[in-house]
PAZAPA-4460 file (N, C-alpha, C; in steps of 0.05 Angstrom, whole numbers, plus 32768, in hexadecimal, padded with zeros to 4 digits):
% residues 185
    n_x    n_y    n_z   ca_x   ca_y   ca_z    c_x    c_y    c_z   seq   type   mol
   7F9D   7FEE   81E2   7F85   7FF8   81BA   7F91   8001   81AC     1      M     A
   7FA2   8018   81A5   7FB7   801F   819D   7FCA   8012   8184     2      K     A
   7FCE   7FF4   819B   7FE3   7FED   8195   7FD5   7FD6   817A     3      K     A
   7FBC   7FCE   817F   7FAC   7FB4   8181   7FA1   7FBC   8162     4      Q     A
   7F9C   7FD2   8167   7F8F   7FE7   8145   7FA4   7FE8   8135     5      Q     A
   7FBA   7FE9   8147   7FCF   7FEA   8129   7FD8   7FCA   811C     6      D     A
   7FD7   7FBF   812B   7FDA   7FA0   8124   7FCF   7F98   8117     7      E     A
   7FAE   7FA1   811A   7FA4   7F90   8109   7FA0   7FA4   80EB     8      L     A
   7FA8   7FBF   80E6   7FA0   7FC8   80CE   7FBE   7FBE   80CA     9      F     A
   7FE5   7FB6   80D0   7FF7   7FB2   80C8   7FF2   7F98   80C1    10      S     A
   7FE6   7F81   80CB   7FE6   7F64   80BE   7FCA   7F6E   80A8    11      H     A
   7FB1   7F79   80A5   7FA9   7F76   8087   7FA9   7F94   8081    12      H     A
   7F9C   7F95   8066   7F9F   7FB3   8054   7F83   7FBD   805E    13      E     A
   7F7B   7FD3   805F   7F5F   7FDB   806C   7F5A   7FDB   804C    14      H     A
   7F35   7FE4   804D   7F2D   7FD7   802B   7F29   7FEF   8025    15      A     A
   7F2F   8004   8031   7F2D   801F   801B   7F3A   8024   8005    16      L     A
   7F59   801E   8020   7F75   801A   8002   7F6E   800E   7FF3    17      E     A
   7F68   7FF9   7FF9   7F68   7FDE   7FDE   7F5B   7FEC   7FC5    18      K     A
   7F41   7FFA   7FD2   7F30   8010   7FB4   7F4E   8020   7FA7    19      E     A
   7F5D   8027   7FAE   7F67   803A   7F96   7F83   802A   7F9B    20      H     A
   7F88   8018   7F98   7FA2   800A   7F8E   7FA7   8007   7F6F    21      E     A
   7FB7   8011   7F63   7FC1   800F   7F46   7FC3   7FEA   7F3D    22      L     A
   7FBD   7FEB   7F20   7FBC   7FDB   7F14   7FDC   7FCC   7F10    23      C     A
   7FDE   7FB6   7F16   8001   7FAD   7F13   8003   7FA5   7EF2    24      P     A
   7FF4   7FA2   7EDD   7FF7   7FA7   7EC9   7FF9   7FC0   7EB2    25      K     A
   7FE3   7FCD   7EC0   7FE0   7FE7   7EAE   7FE6   7FFE   7EBF    26      C     A
   7FE7   8001   7ED7   7FE5   8014   7EED   7FD7   802E   7EF2    27      T     A
   7FC3   8024   7ECF   7F9D   802C   7EE5   7F97   8026   7EFD    28      L     A
   7F80   8034   7F03   7F78   802F   7F21   7F60   8016   7F25    29      P     A
   7F65   8006   7F30   7F5A   7FF3   7F46   7F35   7FF5   7F48    30      L     A
   7F23   7FEF   7F3D   7F07   7FEB   7F4B   7EF9   7FCD   7F57    31      Q     A
   7EE9   7FDE   7F63   7ED9   7FC2   7F6C   7EC4   7FBD   7F5D    32      I     A
   7EC7   7FA1   7F50   7EAB   7F96   7F43   7EA8   7F7E   7F4B    33      K     A
   7E81   7F7C   7F3E   7E81   7F62   7F4A   7E6F   7F53   7F35    34      N     A
   7E78   7F3C   7F37   7E73   7F29   7F2C   7E5E   7F1D   7F34    35      S     A
   7E52   7EFA   7F1D   7E4E   7EE4   7F2E   7E4E   7ED1   7F43    36      K     A
   7E72   7ED7   7F3D   7E7D   7EC4   7F57   7E87   7EDA   7F65    37      H     A
   7E82   7EEF   7F67   7E86   7EFA   7F8A   7E96   7F1E   7F7E    38      G     A
   7EA5   7F2A   7F90   7EB0   7F42   7F92   7ECC   7F3D   7F89    39      T     A
   7ED0   7F4E   7F7B   7EEF   7F52   7F74   7EFC   7F66   7F6A    40      F     A
   7F1F   7F6B   7F67   7F22   7F83   7F5D   7F27   7F85   7F44    41      L     A
   7F24   7F94   7F2B   7F2D   7F95   7F16   7F2E   7FAF   7F08    42      G     A
   7F3B   7FAD   7EF4   7F50   7FCB   7EEA   7F37   7FD8   7EDB    43      C     A
   7F33   7FF2   7EDF   7F23   8004   7EDA   7F31   800A   7EBD    44      S     A
   7F40   7FFF   7EA5   7F48   7FFE   7E94   7F3A   7FE8   7E86    45      G     A
   7F24   7FD2   7E8B   7F16   7FBA   7E83   7F10   7FC9   7E65    46      Y     A
   7F0C   7FB5   7E5A   7F1A   7F9F   7E48   7F30   7FA3   7E40    47      P     A
   7F42   7FB8   7E39   7F57   7FC2   7E36   7F69   7FB0   7E50    48      S     A
   7F69   7FA5   7E5A   7F78   7FA1   7E78   7F64   7F92   7E81    49      C     A
   7F74   7F73   7E7F   7F58   7F63   7E91   7F6B   7F59   7EB0    50      D     A
   7F75   7F6B   7EB9   7F77   7F5E   7ED8   7F63   7F68   7EED    51      Y     A
   7F63   7F44   7EFE   7F48   7F4E   7F0D   7F5B   7F33   7F27    52      S     A
   7F54   7F3B   7F41   7F4D   7F2A   7F5B   7F47   7F29   7F73    53      R     A
   7F41   7F17   7F75   7F2B   7F14   7F87   7F2D   7F2F   7FA3    54      P     A
   7F0F   7F36   7FA4   7F1F   7F4C   7FC0   7F26   7F48   7FD9    55      L     A
   7F1F   7F31   7FE3   7F1D   7F20   8001   7F2F   7F0A   7FF8    56      V     A
   7F47   7F02   8002   7F50   7EE6   8002   7F45   7ED3   8015    57      E     A
   7F3A   7EBE   8008   7F37   7EB3   801E   7F47   7E91   801A    58      Q     A
   7F49   7E87   8034   7F58   7E6C   8031   7F56   7E60   8027    59      G     A
   7F67   7E54   800F   7F6F   7E3E   7FFD   7F63   7E26   8005    60      R     A
   7F4F   7E21   7FFC   7F57   7DF7   8001   7F52   7DEA   7FEA    61      M     A
   7F66   7DE8   7FD4   7F5D   7DDD   7FC7   7F6C   7DBE   7FCC    62      D     A
   7F76   7DC3   7FD4   7F74   7DA0   7FDC   7F8F   7D99   7FF4    63      Q     A
   7F84   7D88   8003   7F8C   7D87   8021   7FA2   7D63   801F    64      Q     A
   7FAE   7D56   8022   7FB4   7D43   801A   7FB1   7D2D   8037    65      I     A
   7FA4   7D21   8034   7F9D   7D06   804D   7FB4   7CF1   8052    66      I     A
   7FCD   7CF9   8066   7FD9   7CEC   8064   7FD6   7CCD   8069    67      E     A
   7FDC   7CB7   805F   7FE4   7C98   8067   7FD5   7C93   8056    68      G     A
   7FC5   7CA8   8048   7FAC   7C94   8035   7FBC   7C96   8015    69      S     A
   7FAA   7C74   8012   7FB2   7C6A   7FF6   7F98   7C6B   7FE2    70      K     A
   7F9F   7C75   7FCC   7F85   7C70   7FB4   7F81   7C56   7FA8    71      C     A
   7F6F   7C4A   7FAB   7F71   7C2B   7FAA   7F76   7C29   7F91    72      P     A
   7F76   7C3F   7F74   7F71   7C33   7F5E   7F93   7C30   7F55    73      E     A
   7FA2   7C4C   7F5A   7FBE   7C50   7F56   7FD4   7C53   7F74    74      C     A
   7FCD   7C4E   7F7E   7FE5   7C53   7F9F   7FEC   7C68   7F9D    75      D     A
   7FE4   7C87   7F97   7FE7   7CA2   7F9B   7FD1   7CA9   7FBC    76      H     A
   7FDA   7CC2   7FC2   7FCC   7CC8   7FDF   7FB5   7CD2   7FD0    77      E     A
   7FA6   7CD0   7FE6   7F87   7CE0   7FE1   7F93   7CF8   7FF4    78      L     A
   7F75   7D14   7FE1   7F7B   7D2F   7FFB   7F58   7D2F   7FF4    79      A     A
   7F57   7D46   7FFF   7F35   7D57   800F   7F3E   7D68   7FF0    80      I     A
   7F2C   7D6E   7FE2   7F25   7D77   7FCD   7F10   7D86   7FD1    81      K     A
   7F0E   7DAD   7FBC   7EFC   7DB4   7FBD   7EEB   7DB5   7FAD    82      K     A
   7ED1   7DAA   7F9A   7ECA   7DAB   7F84   7EB1   7DB2   7F77    83      G     A
   7EA1   7DB4   7F6E   7E8E   7DC5   7F63   7E71   7DC2   7F6D    84      R     A
   7E7C   7DA8   7F73   7E58   7D9C   7F88   7E6B   7D99   7F9E    85      Y     A
   7E7F   7D9D   7FAB   7E83   7DA3   7FC9   7E9E   7D93   7FD0    86      G     A
   7EA0   7D90   7FE7   7EBC   7D77   7FF2   7EB3   7D63   7FE9    87      I     A
   7ED3   7D56   7FE1   7ED2   7D3F   7FDF   7EEC   7D3A   7FEC    88      F     A
   7EFA   7D1E   7FE3   7F0D   7D12   7FE5   7F08   7D02   7FD0    89      I     A
   7F27   7D08   7FBB   7F2E   7CFB   7FA2   7F4D   7CF4   7FA4    90      G     A
   7F57   7CED   7F86   7F74   7CDA   7F8D   7F87   7CF7   7F80    91      C     A
   7F9A   7CFC   7F89   7FB2   7D14   7F85   7FB6   7D15   7F67    92      T     A
   7FB3   7CF7   7F59   7FC0   7CEE   7F41   7FB3   7D03   7F29    93      N     A
   7F93   7D07   7F34   7F89   7D11   7F24   7F91   7D28   7F10    94      Y     A
   7F8C   7D22   7EEE   7F79   7D0C   7EE1   7F82   7CF0   7ED6    95      P     A
   7F97   7CF0   7EDE   7F9D   7CCA   7EDA   7F94   7CBF   7EE5    96      E     A
   7F82   7CC3   7EFE   7F7A   7CAF   7F0C   7F64   7CC0   7F13    97      C     A
   7F3F   7CC0   7F0B   7F35   7CCB   7F1C   7F1C   7CBD   7F2E    98      R     A
   7F2C   7CB8   7F40   7F2A   7C9F   7F5F   7F12   7CB5   7F71    99      H     A
   7EFC   7CB5   7F77   7EF9   7CC9   7F8B   7EE4   7CAE   7FA1   100      I     A
   7EF0   7CB6   7FB5   7EE4   7C9E   7FD6   7EC4   7CB8   7FD6   101      E     A
   7EAF   7C8F   7FD5   7E98   7C9B   7FDB   7EA0   7CA7   7FFE   102      D     A
   7E8B   7CAB   8003   7E81   7CC4   801D   7E6E   7CBA   8026   103      N     A
   7E58   7CA6   801C   7E41   7C9E   801E   7E42   7C86   8034   104      D     A
   7E36   7C90   8057   7E3E   7C77   8067   7E1F   7C6B   8065   105      V     A
   7E08   7C72   805D   7DF2   7C67   805B   7DEF   7C4A   8046   106      E     A
   7DEC   7C35   8055   7DE6   7C1F   8037   7DDA   7C2A   801F   107      K     A
   7DEB   7C1D   800F   7DD9   7C24   7FF3   7DBE   7C0E   7FEC   108      M     A
   7DB8   7C1D   7FDA   7D98   7C05   7FD4   7D9F   7C01   7FB0   109      V     A
   7D9B   7BED   7FAB   7D96   7BE5   7F97   7D8E   7BF2   7F7C   110      S     A
   7D98   7BF1   7F69   7D80   7C03   7F53   7D6D   7BF9   7F46   111      C     A
   7D58   7BFB   7F45   7D42   7BE8   7F44   7D40   7BEC   7F21   112      P     A
   7D4B   7BF6   7F17   7D4B   7BFE   7EF5   7D5B   7BE8   7EE9   113      S     A
   7D77   7BEA   7EEB   7D92   7BD7   7EE5   7D96   7BC2   7EF4   114      C     A
   7D89   7BBA   7F0A   7D8E   7BB4   7F16   7DA7   7BA5   7F28   115      K     A
   7DC5   7BB3   7F16   7DD9   7BB0   7F1E   7DEC   7BC9   7F26   116      S     A
   7DE0   7BE3   7F26   7DF0   7C00   7F3B   7DDD   7BF9   7F44   117      G     A
   7DE1   7C12   7F5D   7DDF   7C1D   7F7A   7DD6   7C2D   7F7B   118      E     A
   7DC3   7C33   7F7D   7DB7   7C56   7F85   7DC9   7C6C   7FA1   119      L     A
   7DD5   7C7C   7F8F   7DE2   7C8D   7FA3   7DE3   7CA2   7FAA   120      A     A
   7DE4   7CB6   7FC1   7DDF   7CCF   7FCB   7DF8   7CE7   7FB7   121      Q     A
   7DE9   7CF6   7FA0   7DFA   7D0B   7F98   7DEB   7D22   7FA5   122      R     A
   7DF8   7D3E   7F98   7DF2   7D55   7FA2   7DF3   7D5E   7F83   123      V     A
   7DDA   7D6F   7F7A   7DDE   7D82   7F60   7DEF   7D9D   7F67   124      S     A
   7DEE   7DA6   7F4B   7E03   7DBF   7F50   7DF2   7DC9   7F64   125      K     A
   7DD9   7DD1   7F63   7DCA   7DDF   7F77   7DC7   7DD1   7F92   126      Y     A
   7DD0   7DC4   7F90   7DCD   7DBA   7FB8   7DB8   7DAB   7FC0   127      G     A
   7DA8   7D9E   7FAC   7D95   7D97   7FB3   7DA2   7D72   7FAB   128      K     A
   7D9B   7D65   7FC5   7DA1   7D47   7FC3   7D89   7D30   7FB7   129      T     A
   7D9C   7D1E   7FA7   7D8C   7D0D   7F9A   7D99   7CEE   7F95   130      F     A
   7D88   7CE4   7F96   7D9A   7CBF   7F96   7D99   7CB8   7F70   131      Y     A
   7DB4   7CAC   7F6D   7DB0   7CA5   7F4F   7DC2   7C8C   7F4B   132      A     A
   7DB7   7C79   7F3B   7DC9   7C66   7F37   7DE9   7C66   7F29   133      C     A
   7DF6   7C56   7F41   7E16   7C5B   7F30   7E1E   7C56   7F1D   134      N     A
   7E0E   7C46   7F08   7E13   7C38   7EF8   7E10   7C4D   7EDB   135      A     A
   7E0A   7C64   7EE2   7DFE   7C8B   7ED0   7E24   7C80   7EBC   136      Y     A
   7E1B   7C81   7EA8   7E05   7C89   7E99   7E00   7C71   7E8E   137      P     A
   7DFA   7C5A   7E8C   7DEB   7C40   7E85   7DCE   7C45   7E90   138      K     A
   7DCE   7C47   7EAD   7DBC   7C48   7EB6   7DB8   7C62   7EC0   139      C     A
   7D9C   7C77   7EB4   7D9D   7C8B   7EC1   7D7A   7C94   7ED2   140      K     A
   7D7A   7C74   7EE5   7D63   7C7D   7F01   7D73   7C8C   7F11   141      F     A
   7D5F   7C9D   7F18   7D61   7CB6   7F2A   7D45   7CBA   7F39   142      V     A
   7D50   7CBF   7F57   7D32   7CC9   7F67   7D42   7CE0   7F7F   143      V     A
   7D26   7CEE   7F7C   7D2D   7D04   7F92   7D2E   7D00   7FB2   144      N     A
   7D23   7CE8   7FBA   7D18   7CDF   7FCC   7D2A   7CCA   7FDF   145      Y     A
   7D39   7CC4   7FF8   7D47   7CBA   7FFB   7D36   7C95   7FFE   146      Q     A
   7D47   7C90   7FED   7D41   7C74   7FEA   7D41   7C5F   7FFA   147      P     A
   7D29   7C4B   7FF8   7D25   7C3A   800E   7D25   7C17   7FFD   148      V     A
   7D35   7C03   800F   7D32   7BE7   800A   7D0F   7BE6   8008   149      E     A
   7D06   7BD3   7FF5   7CEC   7BCC   7FFF   7CD8   7BC7   7FE4   150      G     A
   7CC2   7BBC   7FE6   7CB9   7BB6   7FC8   7C9A   7BCC   7FD9   151      Q     A
   7C8D   7BD9   7FCA   7C72   7BE2   7FC0   7C5E   7BC7   7FC4   152      C     A
   7C47   7BD2   7FD5   7C2E   7BBC   7FDD   7C1A   7BB3   7FC7   153      E     A
   7C1C   7BCE   7FB4   7C11   7BCA   7F9C   7C16   7BC4   7F84   154      V     A
   7C30   7BD4   7F71   7C3D   7BC6   7F5C   7C55   7BBB   7F65   155      C     A
   7C55   7BB8   7F7A   7C68   7BA2   7F78   7C8A   7BAA   7F6E   156      N     A
   7C8E   7BCD   7F75   7CA0   7BD5   7F62   7CBE   7BD4   7F7E   157      F     A
   7CD1   7BD0   7F7C   7CF4   7BC7   7F8B   7CF7   7BDE   7F94   158      G     A
   7CEA   7BF9   7F98   7CF4   7C0C   7FA3   7CDE   7C20   7FB3   159      L     A
   7CE4   7C27   7FCD   7CDD   7C39   7FDB   7CE2   7C5A   7FD6   160      L     A
   7CD8   7C6A   7FE1   7CE5   7C80   7FE4   7CD7   7C89   8004   161      L     A
   7CEF   7C9C   800E   7CE2   7CA1   802C   7CE1   7CBA   802B   162      Q     A
   7CCE   7CCD   8033   7CC5   7CE3   802E   7CB8   7CE9   803E   163      K     A
   7CC0   7D09   804E   7CB5   7D11   8062   7CA3   7D2E   805E   164      K     A
   7C91   7D28   806B   7C78   7D3B   805F   7C70   7D49   8087   165      S     A
   7C64   7D60   808A   7C64   7D66   80A1   7C6F   7D5B   80BC   166      G     A
   7C87   7D4A   80C0   7C95   7D41   80D1   7C95   7D22   80CF   167      G     A
   7C7D   7D12   80B7   7C79   7CFD   80C2   7C7E   7CEE   80A0   168      I     A
   7C9C   7CD8   80A5   7C9E   7CCC   8099   7C93   7CB6   8087   169      V     A
   7C8F   7CAF   806D   7C73   7CA6   8066   7C87   7C99   8045   170      K     A
   7C85   7C84   8049   7C90   7C6F   802A   7C84   7C74   8014   171      L     A
   7C8B   7C75   8001   7C89   7C7D   7FEA   7C8C   7C68   7FD1   172      V     A
   7C78   7C5F   7FC4   7C82   7C51   7FA6   7C9D   7C5F   7F99   173      C     A
   7CA8   7C57   7F95   7CBC   7C65   7F79   7CAC   7C69   7F67   174      A     A
   7CAE   7C4F   7F56   7C9D   7C4F   7F48   7C85   7C6D   7F3A   175      N     A
   7C8B   7C79   7F29   7C7B   7C8F   7F23   7C60   7C8F   7F1F   176      K     A
   7C59   7C75   7F0D   7C47   7C71   7F07   7C2E   7C69   7F19   177      K     A
   7C3B   7C5D   7F38   7C2B   7C55   7F51   7C2A   7C60   7F5A   178      C     A
   7C44   7C73   7F6A   7C3A   7C80   7F82   7C35   7C81   7F8D   179      G     A
   7C27   7C5D   7FA1   7C22   7C59   7FB8   7C2A   7C66   7FCF   180      H     A
   7C1B   7C69   7FE0   7C23   7C6D   8004   7C21   7C52   8011   181      K     A
   7C35   7C46   801C   7C34   7C36   802C   7C3E   7C34   804B   182      Q     A
   7C31   7C2E   8060   7C3A   7C25   8078   7C5C   7C28   8087   183      S     A
   7C67   7C2E   8094   7C83   7C34   8093   7C8E   7C15   809F   184      N     A
   7C7A   7BFF   809E   7C88   7BEB   80AF   7C9F   7BDF   80AC   185      T     A
***
């Protein structure tokens, strides 16, 4: 048991010891500070010294190259990347090539507004799922519920939305002026 404890503390610094470290820039003591991005160690001489570093070093996943993959636009390798909206697959030749793999496995529904684009699933910066036309910015059609191919029985609008309420799935007209609920046949 004693040997196991010694190994644990030899591999990882003790949390209390980190609090009394000295700043490598100005040799003042470091302090544990909080921000909207998380906890970090910062120099007590701030703002004259701006040294800071994360309190906990997490495993970085900036990009992992997918062996044997090729970008269809520039023939560079593809990589798994972490971005503002989560994990995605993109070209390693960024910013020269901005190719991103489409990870939607569901059949895409054609856009009823522009008739040339398709509705693709997207995730907002707040984690909410929505469906928008992939011809954006030319077409700004957006819906919050899963689109279903079909036509409204009342107004003949070319798109239905799948809404779930109390465990029951209903098809609703995507035309905001109509909003007709119809059977799931």
